[in-house]
C-alpha positions as CSV (number, residue, x, y, z in Angstrom):
1,M,-237.1,117.4,-84.7
2,K,-240.8,118.3,-85.4
3,T,-241.8,116.6,-82.2
4,L,-239.2,118.6,-80.4
5,L,-240.2,121.7,-82.0
6,L,-243.5,121.4,-81.0
7,L,-242.9,120.5,-77.4
8,A,-240.4,123.1,-77.2
9,L,-243.1,126.1,-78.8
10,T,-245.8,124.5,-76.0
11,L,-243.7,125.1,-73.1
12,L,-242.9,128.8,-74.3
13,C,-246.5,129.2,-74.9
14,L,-248.1,127.8,-71.7
15,T,-250.3,130.1,-69.9
16,V,-252.8,127.6,-68.5
17,H,-255.1,127.8,-65.6
18,S,-255.3,125.2,-62.7
19,Q,-253.3,123.2,-59.9
20,A,-250.3,121.2,-60.6
21,Q,-251.5,117.4,-60.9
22,R,-251.1,114.9,-58.1
23,P,-248.9,117.4,-56.0
24,W,-248.4,114.3,-53.4
25,E,-246.0,112.9,-56.4
26,E,-243.7,115.5,-55.6
27,M,-243.4,114.3,-51.8
28,L,-242.6,110.8,-53.3
29,A,-239.9,112.6,-55.7
30,S,-238.6,114.4,-53.2
31,V,-237.5,111.9,-50.6
32,M,-236.1,109.5,-53.3
33,T,-232.7,108.8,-54.3
34,A,-230.7,107.0,-57.2
35,D,-230.6,103.9,-54.6
36,D,-234.6,103.6,-55.0
37,M,-234.5,103.7,-58.6
38,E,-232.1,101.0,-58.8
39,A,-233.8,98.8,-56.6
40,D,-237.2,99.3,-57.8
41,S,-238.5,99.7,-54.0
42,W,-240.6,102.7,-54.8
43,E,-243.0,101.0,-57.1
44,D,-245.0,99.1,-54.5
45,T,-245.4,102.5,-52.6
46,Y,-246.3,104.4,-55.6
47,E,-249.0,101.8,-56.4
48,L,-250.0,102.0,-52.8
49,L,-250.7,105.8,-53.0
50,C,-252.6,105.7,-56.2
51,Q,-254.6,103.1,-54.7
52,L,-255.5,105.1,-51.6
53,E,-255.8,108.1,-53.6
54,Q,-258.7,106.4,-55.5
55,E,-260.0,104.7,-52.2
56,P,-259.4,107.0,-49.0
57,I,-259.2,105.9,-45.7
58,D,-262.0,106.9,-43.4
59,L,-260.6,108.2,-40.4
60,N,-263.6,107.5,-38.3
61,T,-263.4,104.0,-39.2
62,A,-259.7,103.6,-39.3
63,T,-257.6,101.1,-37.4
64,R,-254.0,101.6,-36.5
65,E,-253.0,99.1,-39.3
66,D,-254.8,101.6,-41.7
67,L,-253.2,104.3,-40.8
68,E,-249.7,102.7,-40.9
69,Q,-250.2,102.4,-44.5
70,L,-249.2,105.9,-44.8
71,P,-245.2,106.2,-45.5
72,F,-245.4,109.7,-44.5
73,L,-246.5,109.5,-40.9
74,T,-244.2,108.1,-38.1
75,A,-245.4,105.9,-35.3
76,L,-245.9,109.2,-32.9
77,Q,-248.1,110.7,-35.5
78,V,-250.2,107.6,-36.0
79,E,-250.2,107.5,-32.3
80,A,-251.4,110.9,-31.9
81,L,-254.0,110.3,-34.9
82,I,-255.5,107.2,-32.9
83,E,-255.6,109.0,-29.5
84,Y,-257.5,112.1,-31.2
85,L,-259.9,110.0,-32.8
86,Y,-260.4,108.0,-29.3
87,R,-261.0,111.3,-27.5
88,Y,-263.1,113.6,-30.4
89,A,-264.8,110.9,-32.9
90,P,-266.4,111.1,-35.0
91,M,-264.5,113.7,-36.7
92,K,-266.9,115.9,-38.5
93,S,-264.1,117.6,-41.1
94,M,-260.6,117.1,-42.2
95,N,-259.8,120.7,-41.2
96,E,-259.4,118.9,-37.6
97,L,-256.1,117.5,-38.5
98,R,-255.0,121.1,-37.7
99,M,-255.7,120.3,-33.9
100,I,-253.2,117.7,-33.8
101,R,-249.9,119.1,-32.9
102,E,-247.8,116.4,-34.1
103,L,-248.9,117.0,-37.6
104,D,-247.4,119.4,-39.6
105,P,-248.8,121.6,-42.6
106,T,-247.5,119.1,-45.5
107,Q,-248.5,116.1,-43.9
108,I,-251.9,117.5,-43.5
109,A,-252.0,118.3,-47.0
110,L,-251.3,114.9,-47.8
111,L,-253.5,113.4,-45.6
112,H,-256.2,115.2,-47.5
113,H,-255.3,113.4,-50.7
114,F,-255.5,109.7,-48.8
115,C,-258.0,110.0,-46.1
116,T,-261.7,111.4,-45.9
117,V,-264.3,111.8,-42.9
118,G,-267.4,109.3,-43.1
119,D,-269.9,107.7,-41.2
120,E,-268.6,106.4,-37.9
121,T,-271.5,103.8,-37.6
122,A,-270.6,102.4,-40.9
123,R,-267.7,100.1,-39.6
124,N,-270.1,98.4,-36.8
125,D,-272.5,97.4,-39.5
126,F,-271.3,95.1,-42.4
127,P,-273.2,95.9,-45.4
128,S,-275.4,93.3,-46.9
129,M,-274.8,92.0,-50.7
130,G,-277.7,94.0,-52.0
131,D,-276.4,97.3,-50.5
132,I,-272.9,96.2,-51.9
133,M,-274.0,95.8,-55.6
134,R,-276.4,98.7,-55.3
135,Y,-273.8,101.2,-53.9
136,G,-270.6,100.3,-54.5
137,R,-268.5,102.1,-57.0
138,H,-266.5,100.7,-60.2
139,E,-263.6,102.1,-62.2
140,L,-262.2,100.6,-65.4
141,T,-258.7,102.0,-66.5
142,A,-257.1,101.3,-69.7
143,D,-253.5,102.5,-70.9
144,A,-250.8,101.6,-73.5
145,R,-247.8,102.9,-74.7
146,I,-247.2,103.5,-78.4
147,P,-243.6,104.0,-79.1
148,F,-242.5,105.5,-82.7
149,Y,-239.3,103.6,-83.3
150,K,-238.6,99.9,-83.8
151,R,-236.4,97.9,-81.8
152,Q,-234.1,95.2,-83.2
153,G,-236.3,92.4,-81.6
154,D,-239.2,94.0,-83.0
155,D,-238.3,92.3,-86.4
156,A,-236.5,89.8,-85.2
157,G,-236.8,87.7,-81.9
158,Y,-239.7,89.1,-79.7
159,H,-242.8,87.0,-80.3
160,G,-245.4,89.7,-79.9
161,Y,-246.0,93.7,-81.1
162,P,-244.0,96.6,-79.4
163,Y,-246.9,98.0,-77.8
164,R,-247.2,98.0,-74.0
165,H,-250.5,98.0,-72.5
166,T,-252.7,97.4,-69.1
167,L,-256.4,96.8,-68.2
168,R,-257.5,97.4,-64.8
169,Y,-261.0,96.9,-63.2
170,R,-261.7,97.6,-59.4
171,F,-264.5,97.7,-57.1
172,N,-265.0,99.2,-53.7
173,Y,-267.8,99.4,-51.3
174,G,-266.4,102.2,-48.8
175,D,-263.6,100.5,-46.8
176,H,-265.7,97.0,-46.7
177,V,-265.2,95.4,-49.7
178,R,-263.0,95.5,-52.8
179,W,-262.4,93.4,-55.7
180,G,-260.5,93.6,-58.5
181,L,-258.8,92.4,-62.1
182,V,-255.6,93.2,-63.5
183,G,-254.3,92.7,-67.0
184,A,-250.5,93.5,-68.1
185,Q,-248.7,92.9,-71.1
186,D,-245.0,94.2,-71.9
187,A,-243.8,95.6,-75.5
188,G,-242.6,92.4,-77.0
189,E,-244.8,90.1,-75.3
190,P,-247.4,87.9,-77.3
191,F,-251.2,88.9,-76.9
192,L,-253.8,85.9,-77.7
193,A,-251.3,84.2,-79.1
194,G,-248.3,81.7,-78.5
195,T,-248.0,80.9,-74.7
196,N,-250.6,83.7,-73.9
197,K,-253.8,82.7,-75.6
198,A,-255.9,83.6,-72.4
199,G,-255.0,87.2,-73.2
200,Y,-252.2,88.9,-71.2
201,D,-249.3,87.7,-70.2
202,F,-249.7,88.7,-66.5
203,Y,-253.1,88.8,-64.6
204,S,-253.7,89.7,-60.8
205,Y,-257.2,89.6,-59.3
206,Y,-258.2,89.7,-55.7
207,L,-261.0,89.9,-53.1
208,Q,-260.5,92.1,-50.0
209,V,-263.0,91.8,-47.2
210,K,-262.6,94.3,-44.1
211,H,-264.1,94.8,-40.7
212,W,-266.3,91.8,-40.8
213,G,-267.0,90.7,-37.4
214,R,-263.4,89.5,-35.5
215,V,-262.1,89.6,-39.2
216,E,-260.2,92.8,-39.3
217,N,-258.5,92.3,-42.9
218,A,-258.8,89.3,-45.4
219,V,-257.7,89.2,-48.9
220,V,-258.2,85.9,-51.6
221,G,-256.2,86.0,-54.8
222,K,-253.1,87.6,-55.4
223,Y,-251.9,89.7,-52.2
224,K,-248.7,91.6,-50.6
225,L,-247.6,91.4,-46.7
226,S,-245.5,93.3,-44.8
227,V,-244.7,92.5,-40.9
228,G,-242.4,94.0,-38.5
229,M,-239.3,95.9,-40.0
230,G,-239.1,93.7,-42.9
231,L,-236.5,90.9,-41.9
232,V,-238.9,88.0,-43.0
233,L,-241.6,89.2,-44.8
234,N,-242.1,92.3,-46.8
235,N,-243.0,92.6,-50.5
236,S,-245.4,95.5,-49.8
237,F,-243.6,98.5,-49.8
238,G,-240.3,100.3,-48.4
239,L,-238.0,103.4,-49.8
240,G,-234.8,104.5,-48.9
241,K,-232.9,106.0,-46.3
242,L,-234.0,109.6,-46.9
243,A,-237.8,108.5,-46.7
244,M,-236.6,106.5,-43.4
245,L,-236.5,109.8,-41.7
246,Q,-240.3,110.5,-42.4
247,Q,-241.5,106.9,-41.3
248,L,-238.5,106.9,-38.0
249,G,-238.0,103.3,-38.2
250,R,-241.7,102.6,-37.7
251,S,-242.7,98.9,-38.1
252,T,-245.9,97.5,-40.1
253,S,-248.2,94.9,-40.2
254,T,-250.1,94.9,-43.4
255,V,-252.2,92.8,-45.9
256,R,-253.2,94.5,-49.2
257,P,-254.3,93.1,-52.6
258,H,-251.8,93.1,-55.3
259,A,-253.3,95.4,-57.9
260,S,-250.1,96.4,-59.9
261,R,-249.0,95.3,-63.4
262,S,-245.8,94.0,-61.6
263,S,-245.4,90.3,-62.1
264,S,-243.2,89.8,-58.9
265,A,-243.2,90.3,-55.3
266,Y,-246.4,88.8,-54.3
267,Y,-248.4,85.9,-52.9
268,Q,-251.1,84.0,-54.2
269,G,-253.6,82.4,-52.2
270,G,-255.4,83.7,-48.9
271,A,-254.4,85.9,-45.9
272,A,-256.5,87.2,-43.1
273,T,-255.8,89.1,-39.9
274,V,-257.9,88.0,-37.2
275,R,-259.0,89.8,-33.4
276,L,-258.5,87.2,-31.2
277,A,-259.1,89.2,-27.9
278,P,-258.7,92.7,-27.3
279,G,-255.0,93.7,-28.0
280,W,-254.5,90.1,-29.8
281,L,-254.5,90.1,-33.7
282,L,-253.3,86.7,-35.7
283,T,-252.3,86.9,-39.3
284,G,-252.2,83.5,-41.0
285,F,-251.8,83.2,-44.7
286,L,-250.9,80.3,-47.6
287,S,-249.6,80.9,-50.9
288,Y,-249.0,78.9,-54.1
289,R,-247.2,80.7,-56.9
290,R,-245.4,79.9,-60.5
291,L,-242.1,81.8,-60.5
292,D,-239.4,82.1,-63.2
293,A,-236.0,81.0,-62.7
294,T,-232.8,80.4,-64.9
295,L,-231.9,76.4,-64.6
296,N,-228.6,74.9,-64.1
297,A,-227.7,72.1,-66.6
298,D,-229.0,69.4,-63.9
299,G,-232.7,71.1,-63.6
300,T,-231.8,73.0,-60.6
301,A,-232.8,76.9,-60.2
302,R,-229.9,78.9,-60.4
303,T,-231.7,82.1,-59.9
304,L,-235.1,83.3,-59.2
305,L,-236.0,86.1,-61.7
306,T,-238.2,89.1,-61.3
307,D,-238.4,91.2,-64.1
308,G,-241.1,89.5,-65.6
309,Y,-240.3,89.7,-69.3
310,H,-241.5,87.1,-71.6
311,R,-240.3,88.2,-75.5
312,T,-238.3,85.6,-76.7
313,D,-237.7,81.9,-76.6
314,A,-235.2,82.1,-74.0
315,E,-237.5,84.1,-71.8
316,I,-240.6,82.2,-72.7
317,A,-238.4,79.2,-71.4
318,K,-238.0,80.5,-68.1
319,K,-241.6,81.3,-67.7
320,H,-243.0,79.7,-64.7
321,N,-240.5,76.9,-64.7
322,T,-240.3,76.7,-60.9
323,A,-243.1,76.7,-57.9
324,S,-243.1,78.2,-54.5
325,A,-245.3,77.3,-51.7
326,D,-245.6,79.3,-48.4
327,A,-247.3,79.1,-45.2
328,G,-247.0,81.3,-42.3
329,A,-248.3,83.7,-39.5
330,H,-247.9,86.6,-37.3
331,L,-249.1,86.9,-33.7
332,A,-249.4,90.2,-32.4
333,F,-250.2,91.7,-28.8
334,R,-250.6,95.6,-28.3
335,S,-251.3,96.7,-24.9
336,G,-251.0,100.9,-24.4
337,A,-247.6,101.8,-25.2
338,L,-246.4,98.2,-25.3
339,R,-246.4,95.8,-28.7
340,A,-245.0,92.8,-29.5
341,G,-245.0,90.0,-32.3
342,V,-243.8,86.5,-33.2
343,T,-243.3,85.8,-37.0
344,A,-243.0,82.3,-38.9
345,L,-242.7,81.5,-42.3
346,Y,-242.0,78.3,-44.3
347,T,-241.2,78.2,-48.1
348,R,-240.5,75.3,-50.0
349,L,-239.6,75.6,-53.8
350,S,-240.2,72.8,-56.6
351,R,-236.7,73.2,-57.5
352,T,-233.7,73.0,-55.6
353,L,-231.8,76.4,-55.5
354,V,-228.3,76.2,-56.2
355,P,-226.9,79.6,-57.1
356,D,-223.5,79.8,-59.2
357,A,-221.1,80.0,-55.8
358,A,-217.9,80.6,-58.0
359,P,-217.9,84.2,-57.3
360,L,-216.9,84.6,-53.6
361,Y,-219.6,86.9,-53.2
362,R,-222.5,84.8,-53.8
363,R,-220.8,81.8,-51.4
364,H,-223.4,82.5,-48.7
365,Y,-226.6,83.2,-51.2
366,A,-229.5,81.2,-50.3
367,H,-229.8,77.7,-51.6
368,G,-231.9,74.5,-50.9
369,N,-235.4,74.2,-51.4
370,D,-236.6,74.3,-47.7
371,F,-236.7,77.8,-45.9
372,V,-237.7,78.6,-42.6
373,N,-237.7,82.0,-40.6
374,I,-238.7,83.1,-37.6
375,S,-238.8,86.8,-35.8
376,A,-239.9,88.8,-32.7
377,D,-240.9,92.4,-33.5
378,Y,-241.1,94.8,-30.5
379,G,-242.1,98.2,-29.7
380,Y,-242.8,101.1,-27.3
381,L,-244.2,104.3,-28.1
382,H,-244.2,107.3,-25.5
383,H,-245.2,110.9,-26.1
384,R,-241.7,111.9,-26.6
385,F,-239.8,108.9,-28.2
386,A,-240.5,105.5,-29.8
387,L,-238.6,102.1,-30.2
388,S,-238.8,99.5,-32.5
389,G,-237.3,96.5,-33.8
390,E,-237.3,93.2,-35.0
391,T,-234.6,90.1,-34.6
392,A,-234.9,86.9,-36.9
393,V,-233.3,83.8,-37.1
394,N,-233.2,81.2,-40.2
395,R,-233.2,77.7,-40.5
396,Q,-229.6,77.7,-39.9
397,G,-229.6,79.8,-37.0
398,A,-228.1,82.7,-38.4
399,L,-229.1,86.0,-37.2
400,A,-230.5,89.5,-38.3
401,T,-231.5,92.3,-36.2
402,V,-232.7,96.0,-36.9
403,N,-233.6,98.4,-33.8
404,S,-234.5,102.0,-34.1
405,L,-234.9,104.6,-31.4
406,S,-236.8,108.1,-32.5
407,L,-236.8,111.0,-30.4
408,N,-239.1,114.0,-30.6
409,L,-236.7,116.6,-28.9
410,T,-239.2,119.6,-29.4
411,D,-242.1,120.1,-31.6
412,A,-239.5,121.0,-34.3
413,L,-236.7,118.9,-34.2
414,S,-236.3,114.9,-33.9
415,L,-233.8,112.8,-34.1
416,M,-233.6,109.0,-35.0
417,L,-230.8,106.3,-34.4
418,L,-231.0,102.8,-36.3
419,Q,-228.7,99.9,-35.6
420,R,-228.6,96.8,-37.9
421,F,-226.9,93.3,-38.0
422,Y,-227.4,91.1,-40.7
423,S,-225.2,87.9,-40.7
424,Y,-223.5,86.8,-43.7
425,R,-225.5,83.5,-43.5
426,Y,-228.7,84.9,-42.7
427,T,-231.2,84.2,-45.7
428,A,-234.6,85.1,-46.3
429,L,-236.1,84.7,-49.8
430,Y,-238.8,87.6,-49.0
431,A,-236.9,90.2,-47.0
432,R,-236.7,93.9,-47.3
433,S,-235.5,96.3,-44.6
434,M,-232.8,99.2,-44.1
435,S,-229.7,98.2,-46.0
436,E,-226.7,99.8,-47.8
437,G,-225.8,96.8,-50.0
438,G,-229.8,96.0,-51.1
439,R,-230.0,93.3,-48.8
440,V,-230.8,91.8,-45.7
441,Q,-227.6,90.2,-45.9
442,N,-223.6,90.5,-44.7
443,E,-224.4,93.8,-43.4
444,S,-223.6,95.8,-40.1
445,G,-224.1,99.4,-39.9
446,I,-225.4,102.4,-37.9
447,Y,-227.7,105.2,-39.2
448,A,-228.2,108.6,-37.8
449,G,-231.0,110.9,-39.2
450,L,-232.4,114.3,-38.2
451,T,-235.5,116.3,-39.0
452,W,-235.4,120.1,-37.7
453,R,-238.4,122.5,-38.8
454,P,-237.2,126.0,-37.0
455,T,-239.7,127.9,-38.9
456,A,-243.0,126.8,-40.7
457,A,-240.8,127.9,-44.1
458,W,-237.7,125.8,-43.4
459,H,-237.4,122.2,-43.2
460,L,-233.8,120.5,-42.7
461,Q,-233.4,116.7,-43.1
462,A,-230.0,115.0,-42.9
463,Y,-228.6,111.7,-42.2
464,A,-225.2,109.8,-41.9
465,D,-224.9,106.1,-42.2
466,Y,-222.1,103.6,-42.0
467,A,-221.9,100.0,-42.9
468,Y,-219.6,97.3,-42.7
469,F,-219.4,94.2,-44.8
470,A,-217.8,91.3,-43.1
471,W,-218.1,88.8,-45.9
472,A,-217.1,89.7,-49.6
473,R,-219.4,91.4,-51.7
474,Y,-220.2,92.5,-55.5
475,Q,-217.1,94.4,-56.6
476,A,-215.4,94.1,-53.1
477,S,-213.5,90.5,-52.7
478,Q,-212.9,90.9,-49.0
479,S,-214.5,92.8,-46.0
480,S,-215.2,96.4,-46.8
481,Q,-217.1,99.8,-45.7
482,A,-219.1,102.1,-46.9
483,Y,-220.2,105.7,-45.7
484,D,-223.5,107.6,-46.6
485,H,-224.3,111.2,-45.8
486,L,-227.1,113.4,-47.0
487,L,-228.3,116.7,-46.5
488,S,-231.8,118.4,-47.7
489,V,-232.9,121.8,-47.1
490,S,-235.9,123.5,-48.1
491,Y,-237.6,126.9,-47.5
492,S,-241.0,127.9,-48.5
493,H,-242.5,131.4,-48.8
494,Q,-245.4,132.0,-51.2
495,P,-245.2,132.3,-54.1
496,W,-241.7,130.8,-54.1
497,R,-240.0,127.2,-52.5
498,F,-236.2,126.8,-52.7
499,S,-234.8,123.2,-52.1
500,G,-231.4,121.8,-52.3
501,R,-230.1,118.4,-51.6
502,Y,-226.2,117.3,-51.3
503,R,-225.2,113.6,-51.2
504,L,-221.6,112.2,-50.4
505,R,-221.1,108.1,-50.8
506,L,-217.8,106.4,-50.0
507,R,-217.7,102.8,-50.8
508,Q,-214.5,100.5,-50.8
509,Q,-214.3,98.2,-54.0
510,D,-211.8,96.2,-55.5
511,N,-209.0,97.7,-57.2
512,D,-208.1,96.9,-61.1
513,E,-205.8,94.3,-60.0
514,Q,-208.0,92.7,-57.3
515,T,-205.4,93.0,-55.0
516,A,-206.6,95.7,-52.9
517,L,-209.8,97.9,-51.9
518,T,-209.8,101.5,-53.0
519,T,-212.3,103.9,-52.1
520,K,-215.0,105.1,-54.6
521,T,-216.5,108.6,-54.3
522,E,-219.5,109.7,-55.4
523,H,-221.0,113.4,-55.2
524,R,-224.6,114.2,-55.8
525,A,-226.5,117.5,-55.7
526,R,-229.8,119.1,-56.8
527,L,-230.9,122.7,-56.6
528,S,-234.6,123.8,-57.5
529,V,-236.8,126.7,-57.7
530,T,-240.8,126.6,-57.6
531,R,-242.7,129.6,-58.5
532,T,-246.4,129.5,-58.1
533,F,-248.2,132.1,-60.7
534,G,-251.6,131.9,-59.3
535,P,-252.7,128.8,-60.6
536,V,-249.7,127.9,-62.5
537,V,-246.9,126.3,-61.1
538,S,-243.3,126.2,-62.4
539,T,-240.4,124.4,-61.4
540,T,-236.5,124.9,-62.6
541,Q,-234.1,122.1,-61.3
542,A,-230.2,121.4,-61.6
543,D,-228.9,118.1,-61.0
544,G,-225.0,117.3,-60.8
545,V,-222.8,114.5,-60.0
546,S,-219.2,113.3,-59.9
547,T,-218.0,109.9,-59.3
548,D,-214.3,109.1,-59.2
549,G,-213.9,112.0,-61.7
550,E,-216.6,111.1,-64.4
551,R,-219.3,114.3,-64.1
552,G,-222.7,114.9,-65.5
553,Y,-225.3,117.3,-65.0
554,M,-229.0,118.3,-65.9
555,L,-230.8,121.3,-66.4
556,S,-234.6,120.9,-66.3
557,Q,-238.0,122.8,-66.5
558,T,-241.4,121.9,-65.6
559,V,-244.7,123.6,-65.9
560,T,-248.1,122.5,-64.8
561,G,-251.7,123.8,-64.7
562,G,-254.8,123.8,-66.5
563,W,-257.9,125.2,-67.7
564,Q,-261.4,124.1,-66.4
565,R,-261.8,120.4,-67.7
566,L,-257.8,120.5,-69.0
567,K,-254.6,119.8,-67.0
568,V,-251.3,120.2,-68.8
569,S,-247.8,119.3,-67.8
570,V,-244.9,120.2,-69.9
571,R,-241.1,119.5,-69.3
572,A,-237.8,120.1,-70.8
573,G,-234.6,118.8,-69.8
574,Y,-231.0,119.1,-71.3
575,F,-228.4,116.3,-69.8
576,H,-224.9,115.9,-70.4
577,T,-222.7,113.3,-68.4
578,E,-219.2,111.7,-69.2
579,S,-220.8,107.9,-68.6
580,Y,-223.4,105.4,-67.3
581,A,-221.8,105.5,-64.1
582,A,-222.5,109.4,-63.8
583,R,-226.3,109.0,-64.8
584,L,-229.0,111.2,-63.1
585,Y,-232.5,110.4,-62.2
586,C,-235.0,113.2,-62.6
587,Y,-238.9,113.0,-61.8
588,E,-241.4,113.5,-64.7
589,P,-245.3,113.8,-64.8
590,S,-246.9,110.8,-66.2
591,P,-250.5,109.7,-65.9
592,R,-251.8,107.3,-63.1
593,Y,-250.3,103.9,-62.1
594,A,-246.7,105.1,-64.2
595,F,-245.0,107.4,-61.8
596,S,-241.8,108.2,-64.2
597,F,-238.0,108.8,-63.1
598,P,-235.8,107.7,-66.0
599,A,-232.2,107.4,-65.8
600,Y,-230.0,110.0,-68.3
601,A,-226.7,109.2,-69.6
602,G,-225.0,110.8,-72.3
603,R,-225.6,114.0,-73.8
604,G,-229.2,114.8,-74.9
605,L,-232.6,116.9,-74.8
606,R,-235.6,115.5,-73.1
607,L,-239.3,116.9,-73.9
608,A,-242.3,115.9,-72.5
609,L,-246.1,116.9,-72.9
610,M,-249.1,115.5,-70.7
611,M,-252.6,116.5,-71.3
612,Q,-255.4,115.1,-69.0
613,T,-259.3,115.9,-69.5
614,A,-262.3,115.3,-68.0
615,I,-265.3,114.1,-70.4
616,G,-268.2,114.4,-68.5
617,R,-268.6,113.0,-64.9
618,H,-267.3,109.6,-65.3
619,L,-264.7,109.7,-68.2
620,T,-261.4,111.1,-67.8
621,A,-258.6,110.8,-70.8
622,T,-254.9,111.4,-70.5
623,A,-251.8,111.5,-73.3
624,K,-248.3,111.9,-72.8
625,L,-245.8,112.9,-75.7
626,G,-242.3,112.1,-74.6
627,C,-238.9,112.3,-76.7
628,T,-235.5,111.7,-76.1
629,R,-233.1,112.9,-78.4
630,Y,-229.5,112.3,-78.2
631,T,-226.4,114.3,-79.6
632,D,-223.8,111.7,-78.7
633,R,-224.9,108.5,-80.5
634,S,-226.6,107.1,-83.6
635,T,-228.3,104.1,-82.1
636,I,-230.1,103.9,-78.5
637,G,-229.6,100.5,-76.5
638,S,-228.0,97.3,-77.2
639,G,-229.2,94.0,-78.2
640,P,-232.7,93.2,-79.0
641,Q,-233.6,96.6,-77.3
642,E,-231.4,98.7,-79.7
643,I,-233.1,101.4,-81.5
644,G,-231.7,102.2,-84.8
645,G,-231.4,106.2,-84.1
646,P,-230.6,108.7,-82.1
647,K,-234.0,109.7,-81.2
648,Q,-236.8,107.7,-78.8
649,T,-240.5,108.9,-78.7
650,D,-243.6,107.4,-77.0
651,L,-247.0,108.4,-76.6
652,D,-248.9,107.3,-73.3
653,L,-252.7,107.1,-73.6
654,Q,-255.0,106.4,-70.7
655,V,-258.8,106.6,-70.3
656,V,-260.2,106.1,-66.7
657,W,-264.1,105.2,-66.6
658,K,-265.9,105.9,-63.1
659,F,-269.3,104.4,-62.7
């Protein structure tokens, strides 16, 4: 209770002086929905933006592939940037972005966070090893989470102590050379003991070289790869349907280091993109890595695991008990407005994958130990419209295709149409693309989206999506349908910003007797008001949900600011939901690399205080104290994660040293 009173007093007394911390996080939070939170599809995008913030793209040496990493740019905007650089490079100042009419003020502001203007000649002269070592920049980041409570597993079951911590080292020389090492530990996992005698439970390491002769991009170590529209390969990044309007169905072809603490969704080995001839790019990769799996009694793999937890005897027994060998290539051609590419991927597992097919919806899940996927991606770009698509088949000949058309009707109004068909027999272990069901399988649908800026102050986004599932899916034992509609409106007039969002989802699922389908209806709404008091930013937000009669709401207040070298963020919220089905997600400022969007269910109060200070020119320290106090229960969680009390308080600490 003392912690709650202290944080509440700080919120009332805060009168600090500076700007909100990392304002681009607000952009990311504004386009995220509950689906993104539950699918964890946002983590890779957030990690990428954190990296680009520290190592911004030099616009004077940037390639199309570099700019396509930015998730808030459409294909037409990327093309407009490339055309401007072709005509007027080198850019002398970031203010020149205002000359590109396809970019709106919000996107220009975001580009200032992730791009810079450097020396145009740097790309043509690959630096010597002496220059790399002499002028390169180092960064060491250490962070930890300290809980002020005990879980049941801390006393009996977990092999490690209750602290979570991460160590990151990164080196870069401009855009040419990067290398790094990440060590990560989850709470409850052994450290320098047991199965982790080498220290951390998970390590990531990488070396990246760019613009080295014909080698446009090469990564050795652990890396991520995204090709086309994700029907074969996409363990890099992606967000949901609202963010799709930002990208307007844009396809990608990117290779980047795996520099996060996530122990899933990456490759291990090497990948390189080579320029064969003008307009021709070849990306090839090889990978071999160990996976976690739940095994059947005969030693085959039932499920490939991605949570990365190794705390208990049962979890440690599943650690790295299966291996995956992968090889593939993507050949791309671009000529003027036309582009085309072909992708081939071969995967072999050391254990045969045999999922439990007793439930009807799992009948066509991926099975076997050899997997082959081939796809063709294609596109055409005009100054008023863009066509994009990818069509893929697996070894059995099952089809998956996704195609989009985006139209810029005026400078203020754009439309997007997207069609998708994923056969229920199509399987791809590393696919991630537009879907309602969360899988690139057993779905067909139509998506229509609209973005309208009638004036500089008003911004409206809306979409409608229809999905049909030919085969049974989870909680629906026969063919079913789903509808999803969203409207988002914002109005800005300094010092105020008002925004609202409403989402309606209709999904068919089994009735209690599993004899027929019923329609589950879900309403979600959000209203927020942001007021800038000079350098202090205050946001008041209300969230509400109603799902089949079960309701919930949350009221929250966030204040951010700073004084000289000190930055402060304080947040308080009250939530009241009738069940876990009516849970709510709300963004919360956190230290770098720890984007926080927690779920709230039940009744209680959430308070958080974060402070960041610069110590000299090279050292930055951040501390965040967060407390959730429930009023409807005496314990939190269940099983080994159960906390013996109604309060959960954590302290996050982070130190960043640049040298």
